[in-house]
N, C-alpha and C positions, 0 to 999 in steps of 0.2 A: 510246733513248726510245720511248714508245708513240706511235702515230699520233694526231693530234688527235681522230679519231673514237672513241678509247678513253678519253677523259678523263671522270672522274666529276664531275658538276656538284654542288657542295657545297650549294646552296640547296634544291633540290627532289629530290635524290637520283636525278635522271634519268640514265640511262646509255645511251650510244650503243653498241650491241653489234655494230656492223658491223666491228669490229676483226678482222683476219685471224687473230690469235693466239688468239681466243676463239671457237672453233667446236666443234660437236658437244657432247660431254658436259661439257666445261669451260664452254662457253657456258651450258648449262642450269643448272649448279651455281652459276655466278656470278649468273645471274638470280635464283635462289632466295635466294642470300645477300642480294642487294639488296632483295628483297621482305621478308625478315625484318628487315633493318635499318630499312626504312621503317615496318613495323609497330611496332617498338620505339620509333622516333622518335615515332610517333603516341601510344603509351601514355605516353611521357615528357611530351609536351605536355598530355595529358589530366590526368595527375597534377599537373603544374604549375598547370593551370587550377584544379583542385580545391583545391590548397594556397592559391592566390591568393584563391579565393572564401572559404575558411575564414578567411584572414587578414582579408579585408574584413569578414566577418560579425563576427569578434571585435572589430575596431576600432569598428564601428557600435554593437555591444552595450555596450562600455565607455563610448563617448561618450554614448549615450542614458542609460545607467545613472547617470553623473555628473550629467547635466542633470536627471534625475528626482529624484535625491537633493538637488540644489540648489534644487528647487522651481520650475524653469522653467515647468512645467505644474502647474495646480492639481489637487487630488484630484478624480477624476471627470471631468476634462477629456479630450476626445477628441483623440488624436494624429493627425497627417496620415495619409491613407490609404496603403496599401502602394504604390500606383502613384505618388502624389505624393512619398512619402519616398524611393522608389527613384530617382526622377528627381533629387531634391535631393542624394542621396548618390552618384549616378553608378554605381548597381549595378542588377542585374536585380531583377525583382519577387520571384523565388524567394529570392534572397539577403536581401532586405528582410523578407520574410515569416518567414524563419528567425530573423532578428535579433529581430523582434517576439515570436516564440514563445519564444525564450530568455528574454526579459524577463518574459513571462508566467510561465515556469517559476520565475523568481527571485522572483515575487510583486510585481513592480514595475508590471506592466500587467495589465489584465483584458480578455479577448477576449469580445466580444459578437457572437454569430452574426448576420450580415447588417447589422451596424452599424459594426464596426471595433474599434479598440483604445483603451482608456481607462486613465487613471492609477488604479492600485489604491488602495484606502483605506489600506492598510498600507505604501504605498511609502516614506514618509519617517519611519516610526516606528522610532526607534533604541532598542535595549534599554538600560535603565539600567545604569550601571556598578555592579557589586557586588564588594565586597572580601571574599574568603573568609577565614574565621577559621581560623588555623593552630593546630591543637591539638597538644600533645605526643603522640608515639606511645607511649602508656603502656597502652592497652587494645586489645582485639581490633579494634574498629571504626576507631579512629584509626591503628592500625598498617596496616590494609588501605588506609585512605584515603591515607596517605602514600606507599604504593607505587604508587598510581594517580595522585593529584594531587600531584606531587612539589614539595616546597618546600625540601628540604635538598640541599646540594651534595655533602657526604660521606655515603656511603650504606652503611655496614657492616651496617645492619639490613635492607637490601633482601632480598627473597626470590628474586631472579632475577639473571641475568648482565647486565652493562651492555649496552644496546642497540647500542653501538658494536662489540661483539664480533660482532654479527650483520650489521651494515650493510655490512661490507666483503666479505661472502661473496656467493655466487651467488644467495642468496635475493632480494636487491634487484631483480634482473633479472626475477623472477617477479611482482613487484608494481609494475606501471607506475603512475606518478603520474597524477592527473587533470590535465586541461588547465589550464595556468597554474601548476602546482606544479613545484617543482624536484625533482630526484631525491632530495634530502635530506628532502623533505616526508614520505616514507613512514616511518612509525614502526614500531619493533619492540618497544615496551613494551606494557603492558596497555592504554594509552589512559586517558581520563578516566573516573572512576567514574560520571559522569552520561551518558557517551556522547560521540561526536564532536560538538564544539561547532558547526561550521557546519551540520550536519544538524539539530541541536536548534533553532538559530535559524530554519532554513528551515521546520521544522514549526511553530514559533511564528507565523510569518507566514501559513502555511496555515490555522492555527486562527483567526487574526484575520480572514481572508477568510470564515470561517464564523461570524463575529461572536462568537467565543469569545475573550474578553480574558484572555490568559495572560501572566504575567510571565516575564522571561528565565530565572529560576531555577525556573520551574514546569513544566519538561519533563524527563522521565527516559527514556532509551532502554533498550529491553529486547530480549530474544530473541523477539520476536513478541508477539502479544496474549495467548497462553496464559501466557507468563512474567509479563506484567503482572498478569493475574488471580491468578496464584499468589502474587505478592508482596503483593497487596492482602489476600488471604485470610490469609496468614501474619501480616500486620501487625495485622489488625482482628478476626479471627474466633477465638474461644476455643472449646474443646470445650463443646457444649451450647448455644451461641449460636444464636438464631433468625435465619435468613437467608431473605429473599424472593427468588424467581426467577420469570422468565416461564415460563408453562406453556401449550403446549409451549415449550421453550427449548433452550439450547445444552448438549448432553449432556456434553461434556468438563468443563464447569463443575460439573455435578452430581457427577462423580467427585472433583474437587478438594475440594469442600465435604464430601463423605463422608469423605475422608481426614482432613480437619480436625475430624471428628466434630461437624459443625454440624447443627442441626435445620432441614431444608430445607422451606419452605412455598411451594407453587406458587400464583402469581396468574394466573388465566386470561388468555391473550393474545387480544385481539380484533384485527380488521383495522386499527383506529385506535390501538392501544396497549393497555396493561394495563387490565383491567376495574376501573374505579374503585369500583364498588359492592362487588365481591369484595374489593378492597383495604381498604375501610372495615370490612367484616365481619372480615377477618383481623386488622386492627389492634385490634379490640375484644377479641381473644383474646391476641395476641402483641405483643411489643416487639422488633422486628427490629433487628439491628445494621446490616445493609446490605440494599439491594435491587439485585440485578443485573438489568439490562435492556438490550436492544438496540433502540434507538429507530428506526433506519432500516434498510430491507432486511433485516428480521428473519429470523433463522435459527431455525426452519425455515419459517415461514409466508410470508415475503416481505412482510409488512405494514409500514406506515409510521405513525409517531407523529404525531398531529394536535396543533395548538397547545392546544386545549381540554383534551385529556387530559394533555398535558405540564404545564400550569399546575395541574391537579388533583393530579397526582403530586407536584409540588414543594411544594404547600401541605400535603399529607399528611405529607411528609418533615419540613417545618418544625414541624408540630404534634406529631409523634410522636418527633422527634429522631433519625431514622435517616439514613444517608448513601446516596447512589445511585451505583452504578458503571455508567456508560454505555459500552457496547461499540459502537464505530462503525467497524468494520474495513472497511466498504465505502464509507467517506466519499469517497474519491477518484473514484469513478464516479458520485456523487450530486451534485445541485445544492448549491451553498454556502448557498442559501436554505432548505434543508430544516430542519424543526423539530428543534432539538437542545437537550437539557436543560442541557448545559454552557453554552450561549449565554444561555439564559433565567436561569440561576442565577448566572452569573458565577464558577463554580468555587468556590462557598462550601460547598455540600453535595455537589457532584458531582465524582467522579473520572472523567476521560474517557480511554478506551483506544482506540488506533488501531494500525494495522499496515500494512506494505507486502507482507506475505506473500500475502494474498489476491489483490491486484491486480497484483503484479509476478512473484513466484515463490515457491512454497512452500519452496524450498531457501534462499531469502534470509531467514533468521530475523531480521527487524528490525521492531520495533514501538516503542510509547511509551505512557506514561501522563502526562497533564497534570492538575495540581491546584494548590492553593495551595502556596507555597514550603515551608511547614512540613511538609506532608504529603509532598512530594517528597523533602525531606531525610531523613525517617524511612524512606521506601521505598528511598532510595539506600543508606542504611546496611545495610538488610536485603539489598539486592542484592549488596553487597560481601561480606557474611558468607556468602551462599549460592552465588553464582556468580562472585564477584570482579569481573568486568567483562563487558561485551558486546564483540563483535568490531569493532575499529576498522577492519579491512580491509573488512568487509561494509558498515559505515556509510559509509565513504568511497566505496565503489562506488555505493551507493544515492544518496548526495548528488551524485555525478558524473552519474548518469542524470537527476536532477531539474534540476541546474544547466545541463546541456547541452541541455535541451529534449527529450531522448529519452523521458522518462517521460510528458510531456504528450502527445506524439504517440502513444505506446503506449496511453494512456487513451482518446484519441479513437477509435482503431481498436477497442479493447475495448468501449466503449459501443455502437458500431455493431453489432458482432457479437452482443452480449448482447441488443440490441433485436430483431434478426432472429431469434435463437434462441428468445427468449421468445414471439414471435408464432407461430412454427412449433410450439413445444411446447404452448402453450395450445390451438391449433387441433386438434392431434392428440389431446390428452387430453379436450377437450370433445367431440370427435368420437366418443369411446368412451362418452360419457354421464357422465363424472366431473365433480364439482364442484371447481373450482380456485380457491384463494385466491392472492393476490399476482399476479393475471393482468395488472393494469394498472400495476404498480409496476416499480422498477428494482432489480436485484440478481441473485443467482445462483440463487435457489430459488423453487419453486412448492410449494404444499401441496395435495395431491389426496386428498379423502375417498373411501373405497371403500364399496361396498355393505355393509350390516351383516353379511351372512353370510360375508364373506371373512375367512379366518384369516391374519393377517399373517405368522405364523411359517411356516406351510405355503407361503404365497405366496413368501416369501424363499427357502425351501429349493428350491422348484420352479424359481425363477429362477436360483439358483446352479448348479443342474444344467445349465442352458443357458448358463452363463458370463455371467449378467446380475446385476449387483450392485445390490441395493435397500437403501434406508434406511427401515425400518419406523417408523411414527409413534410406537409405544409407547416407543421408545428416547429420544424427546425429552421424556418426562415424568419427573419425579423419582421417581415411584412407578409400578409396573406395575398395570394394571387390566384385567380381562376385560370390563368393562362399557363401555369407551371405544370410540367409533366408530373403526374401522380407517382408517388413512391412510398415505400415503407422502410423504416429502420428495423432490422431484425436481429435480435439477440441470438448468437450462434448456439446457445444452450437449448433453444427451443425451435430452431429453424427446421429441424427434421421431424418434429412431432407429427405423427400420422393424422391427428385431428386437425392441426393447422394445414397440413398438406391437402387433406380432403376438402377443407373449407375453401382454400385458395383455388383448387382445381374446379370446384363447382362455380365459384364466383367469376373466374376468368372465362369459363365456357358459357356463362349465362348470357342471354340476350332478350330483347334488344338492348343496346347500350343506353345507359342513363345520361342524358345531356347535362353537362356541368351547369348550364344556365338555369336549370330547374332546381338547383340547390336551394334549400330553405334559407 
């Protein structure tokens, strides 16, 4: 037996190393072993504490969610403070704050800075039950629909292998289910033709928070905003149709309309929205099918739509019979109270386009279009014919980020970084004597007008030679013109870069000016 002085105390891992058999090298190795064992024990306790905290947070979220759905608190009513709620639930303030943030992410609570958490307006609005019409798979659209929204048990007409053939493979281990889902929740089929239902419902709640009243069948998921725009153009624009666009505006849209052989008419964009006088003059000549516009955080000018201009635009649409496509891809970093055409119109003439690609990741091609159910049904059929379906895996991933509160925390950090970057960029550009639009707004872009003698093309070539990528203003107009004031669209993340600042300072001070007529 070992002497009593060699016994390992199990509670605190303390070891008395005065044992005669543990001397020299052996004694040092044993001490190191005990240190590693102690560190491992500490990590185990830390992981256990984290797991217990996660479990407590989940429990509180589910309890509060049930009480909110049951109407324990009225809409707009303030919930107990984080400190008070933490004491009532016997948890830390951090745990309670995380629980409240998850409920904000679910659309059940609204966080008001400096005031607390309140019951959201949409907290207890349940989507109406809708029975899908099951049509026989006798034409192209219904055949595709049946492969996506499956209604038949025996499926010799299916175009793919049974999902069960994939579920037993090693693929399942690569797609971890979201919290609360079982391993069987991961699908290996196409998914719904309209997109992952929980994400569509979450988007519907987000739109209600922006005062956009959308029905449960009024949301269609897409491969980002560009896919949504493409579907709308394919559905509504025939060769030769007149289409109005913001000028300057979103240049990929111009390319899509050119492919559709549409007649593109630019409506000048002002800091407060489309120029209503120019719109009136254009309507005296043209009968547009659609007007594509970006109401908030306009790309490329950074401008914002005001209520007066919004009402004028909607009145013109009602009089002349055209529909409006409202691109609102930056909505998640903007106030819910910002003026939106879809909110004022009730989605009667407006098709509302949004996306997560701008605010989350360009690699996550996930977006949506919201409209009346009849319009969404037509776009859904077109989606099936052209792309079959959107990625169920991507949509589940995005939903998990929202539902877990991760997206909300990401947006808070993103807004803060954008605000600081915008401040620095505006200061740098105005320090060079440039006129900057969008300086007081929220979004990704600034619009900087250049001196008349500057040649945009030559400026971009000179910048490229120095590994500086510029976005010339002429690209953002549907037609090129040598008479237009030169400008740049500037991403606020790079507007204060010293290399860009030095390049512009040199270019603006260089002479003699290059004549625009000498352009190649």
